DOLO-144006 format. One record per residue (C-alpha): residue in one letter; x, y, z. Coordinates in Angstrom, 2 decimals, padded with zeros to 5 digits. Layout:
BEGIN
  residu        X        Y        Z
       A        X        Y        Z
...
//
This chain:
BEGIN
  residu        X        Y        Z
       X   044.71   050.50   058.47
       X   041.59   052.47   057.37
       X   040.99   052.13   053.57
       X   040.28   055.11   051.69
       X   037.18   055.03   049.76
       X   037.31   054.79   046.08
       X   037.47   056.95   043.69
       X   034.33   057.14   040.96
       X   036.01   054.64   037.68
       X   035.73   056.38   034.08
       X   034.74   053.14   032.17
       X   035.86   052.19   028.49
       X   033.13   050.71   027.05
       X   033.08   047.52   024.71
       X   031.52   047.82   021.73
       X   028.82   045.24   019.53
       X   028.74   046.08   015.50
       X   029.42   045.03   012.08
       X   027.22   041.19   011.83
       X   026.31   041.34   015.31
       X   024.11   044.34   014.99
       X   023.53   044.44   011.36
       X   020.58   047.55   012.46
       X   023.69   049.73   014.05
       X   024.98   052.91   012.47
       X   027.98   055.51   013.45
       X   025.93   057.78   015.77
       X   027.42   057.15   018.62
       X   030.51   058.72   017.21
       X   028.70   061.46   015.17
       X   026.52   062.60   018.93
       X   029.38   061.84   021.57
       X   032.62   061.01   019.72
       X   033.13   057.47   020.66
       X   035.56   055.41   018.84
       X   033.52   052.60   017.04
       X   035.06   050.42   015.12
       X   032.86   050.61   012.37
       X   029.81   052.27   011.13
       X   027.44   049.29   012.14
       X   028.46   050.15   015.35
       X   024.44   048.96   017.83
       X   025.91   048.82   021.20
       X   028.42   050.73   023.91
       X   028.56   048.37   026.72
       X   029.43   051.21   029.33
       X   029.24   049.27   032.14
       X   029.46   045.37   030.78
       X   030.70   042.10   032.65
       X   029.39   040.25   029.97
       X   032.25   037.37   028.51
       X   033.86   039.20   025.93
       X   032.09   042.12   026.13
       X   033.56   043.43   028.84
       X   034.09   047.42   029.72
       X   037.50   048.61   031.31
       X   038.69   050.97   033.45
       X   040.99   054.15   032.57
       X   043.85   051.28   033.69
       X   042.28   048.81   031.17
       X   041.24   046.28   034.05
       X   037.87   044.95   033.16
       X   035.17   044.96   035.28
       X   035.56   041.45   036.77
       X   038.72   042.33   037.35
       X   038.13   044.92   039.11
       X   035.45   043.16   041.38
       X   038.33   040.82   042.14
       X   040.31   043.44   043.28
       X   037.72   045.57   045.62
       X   034.95   043.08   046.40
       X   032.03   044.44   047.88
       X   033.61   047.48   048.18
       X   033.16   048.01   044.81
       X   029.83   046.42   044.48
       X   027.86   046.40   047.97
       X   027.23   043.36   049.49
       X   025.44   040.27   048.15
       X   026.01   042.07   044.63
       X   029.81   040.71   043.24
       X   028.96   038.05   041.63
       X   026.60   037.57   039.41
       X   026.91   041.27   038.63
       X   023.29   042.74   038.31
       X   023.33   045.03   036.18
       X   024.67   045.95   032.47
       X   024.48   049.49   030.87
       X   024.22   050.21   027.31
       X   023.91   052.92   024.37
       X   022.30   052.13   021.28
       X   022.15   053.59   017.75
       X   019.70   052.30   015.44
       X   019.92   053.06   012.08
       X   017.02   050.64   011.07
       X   014.81   048.70   013.32
       X   016.19   046.34   015.79
       X   014.21   042.44   015.05
       X   011.17   041.89   017.20
       X   012.00   040.20   020.00
       X   011.52   039.04   024.09
       X   013.16   038.40   026.99
       X   012.80   035.42   029.39
       X   012.60   036.36   033.79
       X   014.97   034.75   035.55
       X   013.22   031.00   036.57
       X   012.42   030.17   033.07
       X   016.23   031.93   031.61
       X   017.80   029.50   034.98
       X   016.45   026.21   033.43
       X   016.79   026.87   030.03
       X   020.17   028.92   029.53
       X   021.34   028.88   032.74
       X   022.04   032.54   033.13
       X   019.97   035.50   034.27
       X   016.75   036.83   033.01
       X   016.30   040.24   031.66
       X   014.14   043.14   032.25
       X   015.24   046.65   030.75
       X   014.54   050.21   030.39
       X   015.02   052.70   027.62
       X   015.50   056.61   028.15
       X   015.57   058.24   024.85
       X   018.62   060.00   024.04
       X   017.34   061.12   019.80
       X   014.69   059.98   017.93
       X   014.59   060.58   014.49
       X   010.50   062.74   013.07
       X   008.29   059.90   013.08
       X   010.37   057.22   015.06
       X   008.34   054.46   016.55
       X   009.03   051.55   019.11
       X   007.18   047.99   019.22
       X   006.45   048.01   022.80
       X   003.67   044.86   022.90
       X   001.56   043.15   021.06
       X  -001.83   044.79   020.04
       X  -004.43   044.15   023.02
       X  -006.35   041.29   022.62
       X  -004.13   038.88   020.64
       X  -003.33   035.93   022.68
       X  -000.29   033.55   022.54
       X  -001.65   031.00   019.53
       X  -002.45   034.21   017.17
       X   001.30   034.94   017.83
       X   002.60   031.83   017.25
       X   001.16   031.21   013.91
       X   001.80   034.70   012.75
       X   005.43   034.49   013.50
       X   005.33   031.50   011.61
       X   003.80   033.07   008.23
       X   006.65   036.04   009.35
       X   005.86   039.35   007.96
       X   002.40   038.49   009.57
       X   003.10   039.01   012.51
       X   003.42   042.93   011.76
       X  -000.05   043.08   011.92
       X  -000.14   042.40   015.88
       X   002.54   044.55   016.95
       X   001.58   047.63   018.86
       X   003.65   051.20   018.00
       X   004.27   053.71   020.06
       X   005.54   057.17   018.49
       X   008.51   058.61   021.01
       X   010.37   061.48   021.18
       X   014.12   062.14   023.25
       X   013.10   062.54   027.24
       X   010.73   059.68   027.47
       X   011.75   056.73   029.39
       X   009.96   053.03   028.68
       X   009.92   049.72   031.07
       X   010.70   046.62   029.30
       X   009.82   044.17   031.72
       X   010.65   039.98   031.08
       X   008.51   038.92   028.55
       X   007.30   042.06   026.67
       X   007.40   041.86   023.09
       X   009.56   044.57   022.00
       X   011.61   046.38   018.72
       X   013.80   049.74   018.76
       X   012.86   051.54   015.62
       X   014.61   053.29   012.77
       X   016.36   056.85   013.98
       X   016.50   056.15   017.82
       X   019.33   056.46   019.89
       X   018.72   055.62   023.62
       X   020.23   054.79   026.39
       X   019.81   050.79   028.44
       X   019.64   049.86   031.73
       X   018.96   045.54   032.17
       X   019.64   042.81   034.41
       X   022.91   041.77   033.33
       X   022.24   038.68   030.41
       X   022.54   038.74   026.96
       X   019.08   035.91   026.44
       X   017.47   037.33   023.53
       X   014.67   035.56   021.60
       X   013.90   036.63   018.50
       X   010.78   036.28   016.60
       X   010.76   037.87   013.67
       X   013.78   040.20   011.54
       X   012.03   042.28   008.90
       X   013.05   039.24   006.18
       X   016.50   040.59   006.68
       X   019.65   038.98   005.03
       X   023.16   038.86   004.92
       X   025.13   039.76   001.64
       X   025.14   035.59   001.57
       X   021.22   035.97   001.44
       X   021.21   034.22   004.59
       X   018.05   035.41   007.64
       X   019.02   035.56   011.17
       X   018.07   032.78   013.26
       X   014.70   033.14   014.93
       X   013.45   031.52   017.94
       X   009.70   031.43   017.99
       X   008.95   028.56   020.29
       X   010.93   030.04   022.98
       X   009.80   033.42   022.39
       X   005.89   032.86   022.26
       X   006.76   030.26   025.60
       X   008.08   033.55   027.84
       X   005.29   036.51   026.16
       X   003.08   038.32   028.12
       X   000.48   039.29   025.93
       X  -001.36   041.99   028.36
       X   001.20   043.43   029.25
       X  -000.11   047.23   028.20
       X   002.18   050.30   029.00
       X   003.09   053.27   028.28
       X   006.20   055.74   028.81
       X   006.77   056.55   032.56
       X   005.75   059.93   034.24
       X   008.84   060.93   035.94
       X   008.42   062.53   039.52
       X   010.37   065.50   040.88
       X   011.76   064.70   044.07
       X   014.15   067.66   044.41
       X   014.65   071.15   041.95
       X   016.21   069.27   038.86
       X   016.36   066.12   040.37
       X   013.94   063.50   039.35
       X   012.96   059.55   039.93
       X   012.00   057.87   036.31
       X   012.10   054.15   037.54
       X   012.01   052.52   041.23
       X   011.59   048.67   039.80
       X   012.48   045.14   041.01
       X   016.40   045.26   039.46
       X   016.82   048.97   039.22
       X   016.34   052.58   039.78
       X   016.96   055.05   037.27
       X   017.30   058.83   038.36
       X   017.84   062.01   035.98
       X   019.86   065.11   037.12
       X   018.89   068.46   035.21
       X   020.91   071.78   034.97
       X   022.69   072.38   038.39
       X   024.56   070.78   041.66
       X   024.14   067.94   043.67
       X   025.42   065.51   046.20
       X   025.78   061.80   045.26
       X   025.58   060.28   048.64
       X   028.01   057.50   048.70
       X   025.48   054.10   049.41
       X   027.39   051.06   050.78
       X   024.76   048.69   049.84
       X   025.13   048.96   046.57
       X   026.94   050.90   042.82
       X   025.67   053.31   040.74
       X   026.42   054.03   036.48
       X   026.49   057.80   036.24
       X   026.27   058.71   032.01
       X   026.76   061.91   031.15
       X   023.71   063.17   028.75
       X   025.20   066.29   028.38
       X   028.59   067.19   029.50
       X   029.07   066.82   033.40
       X   031.80   067.07   036.06
       X   032.44   065.21   039.10
       X   033.77   066.69   042.24
       X   035.44   064.28   045.51
       X   037.73   064.94   047.98
       X   041.06   065.67   046.21
       X   039.70   064.54   043.08
       X   037.36   066.04   039.70
       X   036.40   064.09   036.44
       X   034.95   065.66   033.65
       X   032.28   063.61   032.36
       X   031.74   064.34   028.37
       X   028.01   063.45   027.23
       X   027.81   059.96   026.25
       X   030.34   058.43   028.90
       X   030.02   056.72   031.92
       X   031.55   056.45   035.76
       X   031.03   053.97   037.67
       X   030.71   054.94   041.46
       X   031.60   052.43   043.98
       X   029.66   051.38   046.75
       X   032.83   052.19   049.06
       X   033.23   055.57   047.76
       X   033.09   059.05   048.26
       X   030.21   061.70   048.49
       X   030.23   063.01   045.25
       X   029.33   066.41   043.75
       X   027.90   066.35   040.15
       X   027.46   069.97   038.23
       X   025.48   068.13   035.67
       X   024.15   069.60   032.05
       X   021.70   066.66   032.21
       X   023.18   063.23   033.65
       X   021.66   059.24   034.16
       X   021.87   057.42   037.48
       X   021.13   053.98   037.45
       X   021.54   051.51   040.41
       X   020.47   048.03   041.51
       X   017.46   048.13   044.06
       X   018.55   047.57   047.15
       X   016.54   047.13   050.72
//
């Protein structure tokens, strides 16, 4: 019996909020109309298999349940376990902690998890907004360790870059980074929640407690040689731009047009509307509002995208 292709799946996010994201705000509600749980909602996990923070389809089935149901028809060959990618939208009312992520080898040994390489596409940036994007040239690990142990001294070693909406930044494992206040962004990453914090700007909670730091592990995994800039997008067809072609994921952008997204049996894809879009396929249609995401299965349809603006992320396959 021949199985019909799987249609696009509109995903309902999980949220990190409150004490878990003390830097978060209400921007995801104001800008995208999301039903956030409180006014300190920092992360909307659009497509997530992280235990306890799983996204769901329209019927309420979790991503893990969907993978169990459809297997490699959904994910593509070899991508069902572990599910390789995680997609988030973030709203930074305040600056995030200065942090770094390990690569796969260190994370497997220390945490029994995947490492974390990620990328950010800036959706909104207030005037003067900045990212911490690496450390200043010439900084070595001993300097970083001593400054981090001293607290605020580490601020003098951080490399800051001014950012604006539409820019994309690649953050490989080992790069020191922090999202600055007044920034809303799209984040595609390996499916991992391993984060090592150097510094949290001397913030305390209502009981006067500071957030946990992981200075030794953070220094262990840091690459002090990274000196990178925003990526340059490449137009590959009118209105279709390649942003990233990296080891773990690729990222494309579509703007002001109608495009065909051909199914690829090797892998799934995430389609996120930055501005309102519409998806069409044989016998189906899905309006996709800005800030919402559809999962496109590997064994899916060729989909027609009518895009105001959209981002398409997918795992790198050979």
